[in-house]
C-alpha positions in Angstrom: 11.5 -15.1 -8.4 8.2 -13.8 -7.2 8.5 -10.2 -6.2 4.9 -9.4 -5.9 2.3 -9.7 -3.1 -1.2 -10.5 -4.0 -3.8 -9.2 -1.6 -6.9 -10.9 -0.4 -8.8 -7.9 1.0 -12.2 -7.2 -0.6 -12.2 -3.6 -1.8 -12.8 -1.7 -5.0 -10.3 0.6 -6.3 -11.6 3.7 -8.1 -9.8 6.8 -9.1 -10.6 10.5 -9.2 -12.0 11.6 -12.6 -10.6 13.8 -15.2 -12.0 15.7 -18.1 -10.4 14.9 -21.5 -10.8 18.0 -23.7 -11.0 17.6 -27.4 -9.2 20.0 -29.6 -11.8 19.7 -32.3 -14.8 20.4 -30.1 -16.5 23.9 -30.1 -14.9 26.4 -27.7 -17.3 28.1 -25.4 -16.6 30.7 -22.8 -17.1 29.8 -19.1 -17.8 32.0 -16.2 -15.2 32.4 -13.4 -17.3 30.4 -11.0 -17.9 27.6 -13.5 -14.6 26.5 -14.9 -14.5 23.4 -17.2 -14.1 20.3 -15.0 -10.5 19.2 -14.8 -8.7 16.6 -12.8 -8.4 17.5 -9.2 -4.9 17.2 -7.7 -4.5 14.0 -5.8 -2.0 13.3 -3.1 -0.1 10.7 -5.1 0.1 12.6 -8.4 3.0 14.8 -9.4 0.8 17.0 -11.5 -2.8 18.3 -11.4 -3.1 18.9 -15.1 -5.7 16.9 -17.1 -4.6 14.7 -19.9 -6.0 14.1 -23.4 -6.0 11.2 -25.8 -3.1 11.3 -28.2 -3.6 11.4 -31.9 -4.2 7.7 -32.1 -6.7 7.7 -29.2 -4.2 6.4 -26.7 -4.1 8.1 -23.3 -0.6 8.5 -22.0 0.6 10.2 -18.8 3.4 9.6 -16.2 0.6 9.1 -13.6 -1.0 5.7 -13.8 -3.9 7.1 -11.8 -4.8 9.5 -14.5 -4.7 6.9 -17.3 -6.7 4.4 -15.3 -9.3 7.1 -14.5 -9.7 8.2 -18.1 -10.0 4.6 -19.1 -12.7 3.7 -16.5 -14.8 6.8 -17.2 -14.3 6.7 -20.9 -17.3 6.3 -23.2 -16.9 3.5 -25.7 -18.9 1.9 -28.5 -21.1 -1.2 -27.9 -19.6 -4.3 -29.5 -21.7 -6.6 -31.7 -21.6 -9.3 -29.0 -22.7 -6.8 -26.4 -25.6 -5.5 -28.6 -27.3 -8.9 -28.0 -27.7 -8.1 -24.3 -31.4 -7.1 -23.6 -30.3 -3.9 -21.8 -28.2 -2.8 -24.8 -31.0 -2.9 -27.4 -30.6 0.1 -29.6 -27.6 1.3 -27.6 -24.6 2.7 -29.5 -22.3 3.6 -26.7 -21.7 2.7 -23.0 -20.2 4.3 -20.0 -20.0 3.4 -16.3 -19.7 5.7 -13.3 -18.2 3.6 -10.4 -18.5 6.4 -7.9 -22.2 6.7 -8.3 -22.7 3.1 -9.4 -24.4 4.2 -12.6 -24.3 2.8 -16.1 -25.3 4.8 -19.1 -26.3 3.5 -22.5 -26.4 6.1 -25.2 -28.9 5.7 -28.1 -29.6 7.8 -31.2 -32.4 9.6 -29.4 -31.0 10.0 -25.9 -29.6 8.1 -22.9 -30.7 5.5 -20.5 -29.1 5.7 -17.0 -29.5 2.8 -14.6 -28.1 2.2 -11.1 -26.6 -1.0 -10.0 -29.6 -2.1 -7.9 -31.4 -3.0 -11.2 -34.2 -0.6 -10.7 -36.0 1.4 -13.4 -33.7 3.4 -15.7 -33.8 7.1 -16.2 -34.4 7.6 -19.9 -33.6 11.2 -21.0 -34.4 12.3 -24.5 -34.9 15.8 -25.9 -38.4 16.5 -27.3 -39.1 17.9 -30.7 -35.6 17.8 -32.2 -34.1 16.3 -35.3 -31.6 13.4 -35.5 -28.1 14.3 -34.2 -24.6 13.4 -35.3 -23.0 11.6 -32.4 -19.3 12.0 -31.5 -17.3 10.8 -28.5 -14.2 12.3 -27.0 -12.8 10.4 -24.0 -15.3 10.8 -21.2 -17.6 13.0 -23.2 -20.3 12.2 -25.8 -21.9 14.9 -28.0 -25.2 15.0 -29.9 -24.5 17.6 -32.6 -27.7 18.9 -34.3 -28.3 20.8 -37.5 -29.7 23.9 -35.6 -26.2 24.4 -34.2 -26.9 23.1 -30.7 -24.8 20.4 -29.1 -26.2 18.3 -26.3 -23.5 16.5 -24.3 -22.9 14.1 -21.4 -19.7 14.2 -19.4 -18.8 11.3 -17.2 -17.2 12.7 -14.0 -16.4 11.6 -10.5 -19.6 13.1 -9.1 -22.0 11.6 -11.7 -23.1 12.2 -15.3 -23.2 15.9 -16.3 -26.0 16.6 -18.8 -25.3 19.8 -20.7 -26.0 21.7 -23.8 -24.4 24.5 -25.8 -26.8 26.5 -27.9 -25.2 28.7 -30.5 -28.2 31.0 -31.3 -31.4 31.9 -29.6 -34.4 29.9 -31.0 -36.7 31.9 -33.3 -40.0 33.1 -32.0 -39.0 32.4 -28.4 -40.3 34.3 -25.3 -38.1 36.0 -22.7 -37.3 32.5 -21.4 -35.4 29.7 -23.0 -37.3 26.5 -22.4 -36.0 23.0 -23.4 -38.2 20.0 -22.8 -37.1 16.4 -22.1 -38.8 13.1 -21.6 -37.9 11.0 -18.6 -39.2 7.5 -19.6 -41.3 5.7 -17.0 -40.0 7.7 -14.1 -41.9 10.6 -12.6 -40.2 13.9 -11.7 -40.9 16.0 -8.6 -39.2 18.9 -6.8 -36.6 17.9 -4.2 -38.0 18.4 -0.7 -34.6 19.5 0.6 -33.6 21.7 -2.3 -36.7 22.7 -4.4 -34.4 23.9 -7.2 -33.4 20.2 -7.9 -35.5 17.3 -9.2 -36.0 13.8 -7.9 -37.0 10.9 -10.2 -39.0 8.1 -8.6 -40.4 4.8 -9.8 -44.1 3.8 -9.6 -43.8 2.9 -5.9 -42.5 6.4 -5.1 -39.0 5.2 -4.4 -36.5 7.9 -5.3 -33.8 6.6 -7.7 -32.0 9.5 -9.3 -31.3 13.1 -8.6 -31.1 15.8 -11.2 -29.5 18.9 -9.7 -27.0 21.8 -9.7 -28.3 23.5 -12.8 -25.8 26.2 -14.0 -26.1 28.4 -17.1 -23.9 31.1 -18.6 -23.5 33.0 -21.8 -20.5 33.7 -24.1 -19.2 36.5 -21.8 -19.2 34.3 -18.8 -22.3 36.0 -17.2 -24.2 33.6 -15.1 -27.9 33.2 -16.1 -30.8 32.5 -13.8 -32.4 29.1 -14.5 -34.5 26.4 -12.9 -35.5 22.8 -13.3 -39.2 22.4 -13.7 -41.5 19.4 -13.8 -43.3 18.8 -17.1 -45.9 16.3 -18.3 -44.0 13.0 -18.7 -40.7 14.7 -18.2 -39.0 17.9 -17.2 -37.7 21.1 -18.7 -34.9 23.6 -18.4 -36.1 27.2 -17.9 -33.3 29.8 -18.5 -33.7 33.6 -18.2 -31.7 34.5 -21.3 -32.8 38.1 -21.8 -29.7 40.1 -22.9 -27.6 36.9 -23.0 -24.8 36.8 -25.6 -24.9 33.5 -27.4 -23.7 30.7 -27.4 -25.3 29.8 -24.0 -24.2 26.8 -22.0 -26.4 24.8 -19.6 -25.0 22.2 -17.3 -27.0 20.1 -14.7 -25.9 16.8 -13.0 -27.4 13.3 -12.7 -26.6 11.3 -9.5 -27.9 8.2 -7.8 -30.3 8.4 -4.8 -30.8 4.6 -4.2 -30.0 4.1 -0.5 -29.3 0.4 -1.2 -26.2 1.3 -3.3 -22.9 1.8 -1.5 -21.3 5.0 -2.7 -24.5 6.8 -3.8 -25.3 10.2 -2.4 -27.8 8.5 0.0 -25.1 6.3 1.4 -22.8 8.0 3.9 -20.4 5.1 4.4 -18.8 5.3 1.0 -18.3 2.5 -1.6 -15.7 -0.2 -1.7 -15.9 -3.5 -3.5 -13.3 -5.9 -5.0 -9.8 -4.9 -6.1 -6.6 -6.6 -7.0 -3.4 -4.8 -8.0 -0.2 -6.2 -9.3 2.9 -5.0 -11.1 5.6 -6.9 -13.0 8.3 -5.0 -14.8 6.8 -2.4 -17.1 3.3 -3.8 -16.9 0.7 -3.0 -14.2 -2.7 -4.6 -13.5 -5.8 -3.4 -11.8 -8.7 -5.8 -11.5 -12.1 -4.4 -10.4 -14.5 -7.3 -9.8 -17.4 -4.9 -9.1 -17.1 -2.9 -12.3 -20.3 -2.6 -14.3 -19.9 -3.2 -18.0 -22.1 -3.3 -21.0 -22.5 -7.0 -20.2 -24.1 -6.4 -16.8 -23.8 -5.0 -13.3 -20.7 -6.1 -11.3 -19.5 -8.2 -14.3 -15.9 -7.2 -13.5 -13.0 -6.0 -15.6 -9.2 -6.3 -15.6 -7.1 -3.4 -16.8 -3.6 -3.9 -18.1 -1.2 -0.9 -18.5 2.2 -0.7 -20.0 4.9 1.8 -19.3 6.1 3.5 -22.5 9.0 5.7 -21.8 8.0 8.0 -19.0 4.3 7.4 -19.6 1.7 4.7 -18.7 -0.7 3.7 -21.5 -3.6 1.3 -21.5 -2.5 -2.0 -23.0 -5.7 -4.0 -22.8 -9.1 -4.2 -21.1 -9.8 -7.8 -20.4 -13.3 -9.2 -19.8 -14.5 -12.7 -19.0 -14.8 -15.2 -21.8 -18.6 -15.1 -21.4 -19.3 -12.0 -19.4 -22.5 -11.6 -17.4 -23.9 -9.6 -14.6 -22.6 -10.3 -11.0 -19.9 -12.7 -12.3 -17.2 -10.8 -10.2 -14.5 -11.4 -12.9 -11.4 -10.1 -11.2 -12.3 -11.2 -7.6 -8.7 -12.3 -7.4 -6.1 -11.8 -10.1 -2.3 -12.1 -10.6 0.2 -11.1 -13.3 3.4 -12.9 -14.0 5.4 -12.1 -17.1 3.3 -13.1 -20.2 0.6 -14.8 -18.1 -2.5 -13.4 -16.4 -4.8 -15.4 -14.0 -8.2 -14.0 -13.2 -10.7 -15.5 -10.8 -14.3 -15.2 -11.8 -16.1 -16.0 -8.6 -19.6 -16.5 -10.0 -18.8 -17.9 -13.4 -21.6 -20.4 -14.2 -20.5 -21.3 -17.7 -20.9 -24.3 -18.2 -21.5 -25.0 -14.5 -21.6 -23.2 -11.2 -18.6 -23.0 -8.9 -16.5 -20.2 -10.4 -13.4 -20.4 -12.5 -9.9 -19.2 -13.0 -9.5 -17.8 -16.5 -5.9 -17.8 -17.9 -4.7 -15.3 -20.5 -1.4 -15.3 -22.4 0.5 -12.5 -24.1 1.4 -13.6 -27.6 3.9 -10.9 -28.3 1.3 -8.8 -30.1 -1.8 -9.0 -27.8 -3.4 -10.7 -24.9 -5.4 -13.8 -25.7 -7.6 -16.2 -23.7 -5.8 -19.4 -22.9 -8.0 -21.7 -20.8 -10.5 -21.9 -18.0 -9.6 -23.9 -14.8 -12.3 -25.3 -12.6 -12.5 -27.6 -9.5 -16.2 -28.1 -8.6 -17.4 -25.4 -6.3 -13.9 -24.8 -4.8 -12.8 -21.9 -7.0 -15.7 -19.7 -6.0 -14.6 -19.8 -2.4 -11.0 -18.8 -3.1 -9.8 -16.0 -0.9 -6.3 -15.6 -2.2 -4.4 -16.3 -5.5 -0.8 -16.1 -6.5 1.0 -16.8 -9.8 4.6 -17.3 -10.7 5.9 -18.5 -14.1 4.0 -21.8 -14.7 2.5 -22.3 -11.2 -0.9 -21.1 -10.0 -2.0 -21.4 -6.4 -5.3 -20.6 -4.7 -6.1 -20.4 -1.0 -9.4 -21.8 0.2 -9.7 -20.9 3.9 -13.2 -22.4 4.2 -12.6 -25.7 2.4 -13.7 -28.9 4.1 -11.1 -31.6 4.3 -11.7 -35.2 3.4 -13.2 -35.7 6.9 -15.6 -32.9 6.5 -13.8 -30.5 8.8 -13.5 -26.8 7.7 -9.7 -26.6 8.0 -9.0 -24.8 4.7 -6.7 -25.9 1.9 -4.9 -24.6 -1.1 -4.9 -25.8 -4.7 -2.0 -25.9 -7.2 -2.1 -26.0 -11.0 1.0 -26.1 -13.2 1.6 -25.5 -16.9 3.6 -28.0 -18.9 4.1 -27.9 -22.6 1.5 -25.1 -22.8 -1.2 -27.0 -21.0 -2.5 -26.2 -17.4 -3.0 -29.3 -15.2 -6.1 -30.0 -13.1 -6.0 -28.6 -9.6 -4.2 -30.6 -6.9 -5.7 -30.1 -3.4 -3.3 -29.7 -0.4 -4.7 -29.9 3.2 -2.9 -28.9 6.4 -1.5 -32.0 8.1 -3.2 -31.4 11.5 -5.7 -28.7 10.8 -8.8 -28.1 12.8 -12.0 -26.2 12.1 -11.6 -22.5 11.9 -7.9 -22.4 11.1 -8.6 -20.4 7.9 -5.7 -22.2 6.2 -5.3 -20.5 2.9 -6.7 -17.1 3.9 -3.6 -15.6 2.2 -1.0 -17.2 -0.1 2.1 -16.4 -2.1 4.7 -18.3 -4.1 8.4 -17.9 -4.9 10.3 -20.6 -6.8 9.7 -23.9 -5.2 8.1 -22.5 -2.0 4.6 -21.6 -1.2 3.7 -19.6 1.9 0.2 -20.0 3.3 -1.4 -17.8 6.0 -3.6 -19.4 8.6 -4.9 -16.5 10.8 -7.4 -18.7 12.7 -4.7 -21.1 13.9 -4.3 -21.6 17.7 -1.2 -22.5 19.7 -2.2 -24.2 22.9 -4.2 -21.7 24.9 -3.4 -18.9 22.5 -6.7 -19.0 20.5 -6.6 -17.6 17.0 -3.0 -16.3 17.4 -2.4 -17.4 13.8 0.4 -19.0 12.0 2.2 -19.2 8.6 3.0 -22.5 6.8 5.9 -22.9 4.4 5.6 -25.7 1.7 8.3 -26.8 -0.6 7.9 -28.8 -3.8 7.2 -28.7 -7.4 4.5 -29.6 -9.9 1.7 -31.3 -7.9 3.9 -32.5 -5.0 4.2 -30.1 -2.1 5.4 -31.0 1.4 5.2 -28.9 4.6 8.6 -27.5 5.4 7.7 -25.4 8.5 4.9 -23.8 10.5 5.8 -20.4 11.9 4.4 -18.8 15.0 5.3 -15.4 16.4 7.7 -15.6 19.4 5.4 -13.3 21.4 2.1 -14.8 20.0 -1.1 -14.0 21.9 -4.7 -14.9 21.4 -6.5 -13.2 18.5 -3.4 -11.7 16.9 -4.4 -13.5 13.6 -0.9 -13.8 12.2 -1.1 -14.7 8.5 -4.0 -12.4 7.3 -1.5 -11.3 4.6 1.7 -13.0 3.6 4.5 -12.5 1.0 7.7 -14.5 0.3 10.9 -13.6 -1.6 13.9 -15.8 -1.4 14.6 -17.1 2.1 12.4 -14.6 3.8 8.7 -14.4 4.6 6.7 -11.4 5.9 3.3 -12.0 7.6 0.8 -9.4 8.9 -0.9 -9.7 12.3 -3.1 -6.7 12.1 -5.3 -7.7 15.1 -2.3 -7.7 17.5 -3.5 -6.0 20.7 -1.3 -5.4 23.8 -3.2 -2.4 25.2 -6.8 -1.2 25.0 -6.3 -0.4 21.3 -5.3 -2.6 18.4 -1.8 -1.9 17.3 -1.0 -4.7 14.8 2.4 -5.8 13.6 4.3 -7.5 10.8 6.7 -10.4 11.4 9.6 -11.3 9.2 10.9 -14.9 9.2 14.1 -16.1 7.6 15.6 -19.5 6.6 19.2 -20.1 7.7 20.9 -23.5 7.5 17.6 -25.1 6.4 15.8 -23.8 9.5 13.0 -21.2 9.5 12.9 -18.8 12.5 11.6 -15.3 13.4 14.1 -12.6 12.3 12.3 -9.5 13.6 9.0 -8.0 14.5 8.0 -4.6 13.1 5.6 -2.6 15.2 4.7 1.0 15.3 4.4 3.3 18.4 1.5 2.6 20.8 -1.8 3.7 19.3 -3.4 6.8 20.6 -7.2 7.3 20.1 -7.6 4.9 17.3 -6.9 1.3 16.3 -3.9 1.0 14.0 -4.1 -2.5 12.3 -0.5 -2.4 11.2 0.2 -5.3 8.8 -3.2 -5.1 7.1 -1.3 -5.3 3.8 2.3 -6.3 3.0 4.7 -6.7 0.1 8.3 -8.0 -0.2 11.0 -7.6 -2.8 14.8 -7.3 -3.3 15.5 -10.9 -2.3 13.6 -10.3 0.9 15.6 -7.2 2.0 12.8 -4.7 1.3 9.2 -4.7 2.6 6.2 -2.4 2.4 3.7 -2.5 5.2 0.2 -1.0 5.2 -1.7 0.3 8.2 -5.4 0.9 8.4 -5.8 3.3 11.3 -9.5 3.3 12.3 -10.4 6.8 11.2 -10.8 8.7 8.0 -7.4 9.5 6.4 -5.9 6.8 8.6 -4.2 4.6 6.1 -0.4 4.6 5.9 2.3 2.8 4.0 5.9 2.5 5.2 8.9 1.0 3.5 11.5 -0.9 5.5 14.9 -2.1 4.4 17.3 -4.6 5.9 20.9 -3.3 6.4 23.2 -5.8 8.1 20.8 -7.5 10.5 18.7 -4.4 11.2 15.3 -3.5 9.6 14.7 0.2 9.5 12.1 2.5 8.1 13.3 4.2 4.9 10.1 6.0 3.8 6.6 6.8 4.8 3.8 7.4 2.3 0.3 8.8 2.3 0.5 10.2 5.8 -1.4 13.5 5.8 -3.8 13.7 2.8 -7.3 15.1 2.9 -9.0 12.0 1.5 -9.7 8.6 3.1 -6.5 6.6 2.9 -7.8 3.5 4.7 -7.4 0.0 3.2 -4.1 0.6 1.3 -3.4 -2.1 -1.2 0.2 -3.0 -2.1 2.2 -4.7 -4.9 6.0 -4.4 -5.2 8.9 -5.4 -7.4 12.6 -4.7 -6.9 12.2 -1.3 -8.4 8.6 -0.2 -8.0 5.7 0.0 -5.5 2.1 0.2 -6.5 -0.3 1.6 -3.9 -4.1 1.5 -4.3 -6.4 3.6 -2.0 -9.8 2.2 -2.7 -12.0 4.8 -0.9 -9.9 7.9 -1.4 -12.3 10.6 -2.7 -15.3 9.7 -4.9 -13.5 7.0 -6.8 -10.2 6.2 -4.9 -6.6 6.6 -6.0 -3.6 4.6 -7.2 0.0 5.5 -7.8 3.3 3.9 -8.6 6.5 4.8 -6.7 10.0 4.2 -8.0 12.2 2.6 -5.4 15.9 2.7 -4.7 18.5 4.8 -6.5 17.3 6.1 -9.8 20.8 6.2 -11.2 22.9 3.2 -12.2 25.9 4.2 -10.0 26.9 3.5 -6.4 25.3 5.2 -3.4 26.7 5.4 0.1 24.6 5.2 3.2 26.2 5.2 6.7 24.7 3.8 9.9 25.7 3.6 13.5 24.8 1.4 16.4 24.7 -2.4 17.1 24.1 -4.8 14.2 20.4 -5.3 15.1 19.7 -1.6 16.0 21.3 0.4 13.2 20.5 4.1 12.8 21.1 6.0 9.6 23.2 9.2 9.8 23.5 12.0 7.3 26.8 13.5 6.1 27.7 16.4 8.3 25.3 15.5 11.1 27.0 15.4 14.5 27.3 11.9 16.1 27.8 11.6 19.8 29.0 8.3 21.3 28.3 9.5 24.9 30.6 9.0 27.9 33.8 7.0 27.9 36.6 6.5 30.5 40.2 7.6 30.3 42.9 5.2 29.4 40.5 2.6 28.1 40.4 1.3 24.6 37.2 1.5 22.7 36.0 0.3 19.3 33.1 2.1 17.5 32.0 0.6 14.2 30.3 2.5 11.4 28.3 0.4 8.9 28.5 1.4 5.3 25.7 0.3 3.0 25.7 0.4 -0.8 22.2 1.7 -1.7 23.1 2.0 -5.4 23.1 -0.2 -8.4 26.8 -0.8 -9.0 29.9 -1.5 -6.9 30.8 1.1 -4.3 34.5 1.7 -3.4 35.6 3.3 -0.2 38.9 4.9 -1.2 39.9 6.3 2.2 38.7 6.7 5.8 40.7 9.4 7.6 40.4 11.8 10.5 40.7 15.5 9.7 43.4 17.6 11.4 41.3 18.8 14.3 40.8 15.3 15.8 41.5 14.9 19.5 44.5 12.9 20.7 43.5 9.3 21.3 41.0 9.1 18.4 42.0 6.9 15.4 40.5 5.0 12.5 41.5 1.6 11.1 42.7 1.5 7.5 40.2 0.4 4.9 40.8 -2.5 2.6 42.9 -5.6 2.9 46.5 -5.8 1.8 47.6 -5.4 -0.9 44.4 -3.4 -1.8 43.9 -0.1 0.0 40.2 0.2 -1.0 37.1 -1.3 0.4 34.7 -2.8 -2.2 31.0 -3.0 -1.4 28.6 -4.7 -3.8 25.0 -3.3 -4.3 22.8 -4.2 -1.3 25.8 -5.2 0.8 27.5 -3.7 3.9 31.0 -3.3 5.3 32.4 -1.6 8.5 34.8 1.1 9.2 36.2 1.0 12.8 36.8 4.1 15.0 39.1 3.5 18.0 39.5 5.5 21.2 42.0 5.6 24.1 41.9 9.1 25.6 44.5 10.0 28.2 42.7 13.0 29.7 39.2 14.0 30.8 36.9 16.4 28.9 35.1 16.6 25.5 36.9 14.9 22.7 36.0 15.2 19.0 37.0 14.8 15.4 35.6 14.5 11.9 35.8 11.2 10.0 35.9 11.6 6.3 34.9 8.7 4.1 36.0 9.2 0.5 34.1 7.0 -2.0 33.1 6.5 -5.6 29.6 7.8 -4.9 29.4 10.6 -7.5 26.9 12.6 -5.3 28.8 12.2 -2.0 32.5 11.8 -2.8 33.3 13.0 0.7 31.0 11.8 3.5 31.8 13.6 6.8 30.9 12.2 10.2 31.6 14.7 13.0 32.0 12.5 16.2 32.3 13.4 19.9 33.0 11.6 23.2 32.8 12.9 26.7 35.7 11.4 28.8 34.7 11.1 32.5 36.2 9.6 35.6 35.3 6.0 36.0 32.9 5.5 38.9 33.7 3.0 41.7 31.7 -0.1 41.2 29.1 -0.9 43.8 29.2 -4.0 46.0 31.2 -3.3 49.2 29.7 -5.2 52.2 30.9 -5.3 55.8 30.0 -7.8 58.5 31.5 -8.2 62.1 32.2 -11.7 63.3 33.7 -12.3 66.8 34.9 -8.6 66.9 36.6 -8.8 63.5 35.3 -6.6 60.6 35.2 -8.5 57.3 35.0 -6.5 54.1 33.9 -8.2 50.9 34.2 -6.6 47.4 33.7 -8.0 43.9 36.8 -8.9 42.0 37.2 -6.5 39.1 40.1 -5.7 36.7 42.0 -3.5 39.1 45.6 -4.0 40.4 45.2 -2.7 44.0 42.3 -2.5 46.5 43.4 -0.2 49.4 41.3 -0.2 52.5 41.0 3.0 54.6 39.3 3.5 58.0 37.7 6.5 59.7 35.8 7.3 62.9 34.2 10.5 61.7 34.4 10.5 57.8 36.9 13.4 57.9 40.2 11.7 58.6 41.0 8.4 56.8 43.8 6.0 57.8 45.1 3.4 55.4 45.0 -0.1 57.0 46.0 -2.5 54.3 45.0 -4.2 51.0 42.2 -6.6 50.1 43.3 -10.1 49.1 41.8 -12.3 46.3 40.1 -15.3 47.8 37.6 -18.0 46.7 34.1 -17.3 48.1 32.2 -20.4 49.0 28.9 -18.4 49.2 29.0 -17.1 45.7 31.3 -19.6 44.1 33.4 -16.8 42.7 36.7 -15.1 43.4 36.2 -12.0 45.5 38.3 -9.5 47.4 38.4 -9.8 51.2 39.9 -7.8 54.0 39.8 -8.7 57.7 40.3 -5.9 60.3 41.5 -7.6 63.4 42.0 -4.3 65.2 38.6 -2.9 64.5 37.4 -0.4 67.1 34.4 -1.6 69.2 32.3 1.5 68.5 31.1 3.0 65.2 33.7 2.9 62.3 33.7 3.7 58.6 35.5 2.0 55.7 36.2 2.8 52.1 38.1 1.1 49.3 40.3 2.9 46.8 40.9 0.9 43.6 43.8 1.5 41.3 
């Protein structure tokens, strides 16, 4: 069963950085104002402490975000295959900085830092120094020299820190400590905005890199005055070290200034590129198609992580079979058991058109399996889903056999270890602009396809969802689903997910006021027929567009969904979890609602027990976290709800519950719905009213003879019925106690109250005078006697008879009628007393 949702939004997930200290590195004092860089607390992490590689080099932490960050910012050795790349000539180590879109190649004599635009590199090397011993520690690389100095680079969320620790003052020096560096083919000048910083420009004068924020301190933590100065063919550090206690530490920062690069300091809009996230059991996947690697800019990578006890560890970093720049490996990706499918949008080996590269877990490691192609179709895939041995791709811009851009989807299946060629499926009555295949998901023998550009009569671009059923390469349309309240430009089907006999589809462009609200629709299959089950929509937007339904996920056999919003402001993204109890969908949790970073574009993936959330543009590098869903224990768990079956509201033990007004001497039935939110069978042992219950309040016995217990399986519901028949007016109350096998709430108390009031007379008395006879007409209700009284002044009333039951030819119903043959000729008043 497919319990994942694979998203088609084009965004890059990055994570906040962290510093990985090494226990063997030299210890240097730091001033109070310049603490060693550590991981900043993020809203989704339970801890703000940094993590370090274990003894075997494996990074482990309960937070997947921290492990992913440490992996992405880590400095690693260049492989023999990568050393053949022209940019890697002479390079020993490589690191990428996604936040600044910088790539660093570390050589024996220094570093070459290049931005993703492909411009000239900033080559930094220290002048007049001997060969160094090079050591790497997570996100840090050190050049340890014989004179005791250690030059280092630290890959952080804000750029590459370039620092040095000097153990002793150089012999024969002046009152200033000066250290010279070459800068390759770039020229240095003082920053016009902050003259204390440097700007490196190419031969045309275009600024490419900033070198800034110089800090220096001695062993006591005393800050030292320093400056960055322009030197011939390079630059130098000038530190006022008179009276300094060595060792002295110096620490400036390299950033990107290229305005053409999203995410650089010159770009105020922030960076987001391609991301796919997925989770299956104890394995999580993050695919970053815009990741720069040693093989080239935007080559792309896929990271696989494995849960080991409470911790997440990196299992494997997967690259394309033949990686190259701008290949966008990971443009779409999906994980299912021991199979990984990765779309490389710009794969040109051996021909253009893109590919889907399949990988298989052997039980020991992940290995390349095969490469799937279909002309140029793969490169235009906007969605991808995988389950067991079936792979599906959505192609919203695909031309059909008549040359019309209806869209399509492709299916490949694995049999006896071999993947078949793609089989193309077109919509039966598609028209240009339907965007059929914009989103896609698969569960068992059903494929659900989003078509957000689809129209329904005059409702242009209202969007629809197609359900296909079949197997192997034979798939037939089972249903096309429209929203019951569809309107133009809703774009239902931008995202979809299926689990069992339910489908969820997002309509993020739904707009019923001046602002876009968005919604998510849930469809279900009953008796072989698909129909809309519910619509989930938030409160009316105020001030900003909401775009509810911009991302969705479904699990638990279709009884739990996650819905992402993308409110049109910074920090506007939200994620809510809804669950189905009985026939009601209700919100169980809200996530990422009030954090300081930018939470827009939330990405989702979900299993029955876990939810993975990616925030692509949260902070410099984004954020990701995994939430455990449901009851953490293996026992039963009681939840109690009130209200009609489609409008249930959860109540808490001990919270007062008012049923409002009732009438005396009338029987009433008031159901309470009990839901087992746990992992094992729940037993309701007893439902009883406590001694203070009012007369006329009772509860039905639980269980069916001969059993006196009520048994509720996990995820199922049952009802306990309160009954009322109060003889007198006033406030009536009582406490219902539900005794169950929930170890945390053995006794669940529900204090209830009713206000008994006099039943009002129903409206509807009419009077007409015909030939001097007053005719009174009154609706026939369930009363025994209708006594008519007459008055001339509203102070004295005289009984004059009873209304009779007659058939009324005007309304075709039985009504009560009274004819006053002795009615006075002047003004007269009538009233009816019912008993």
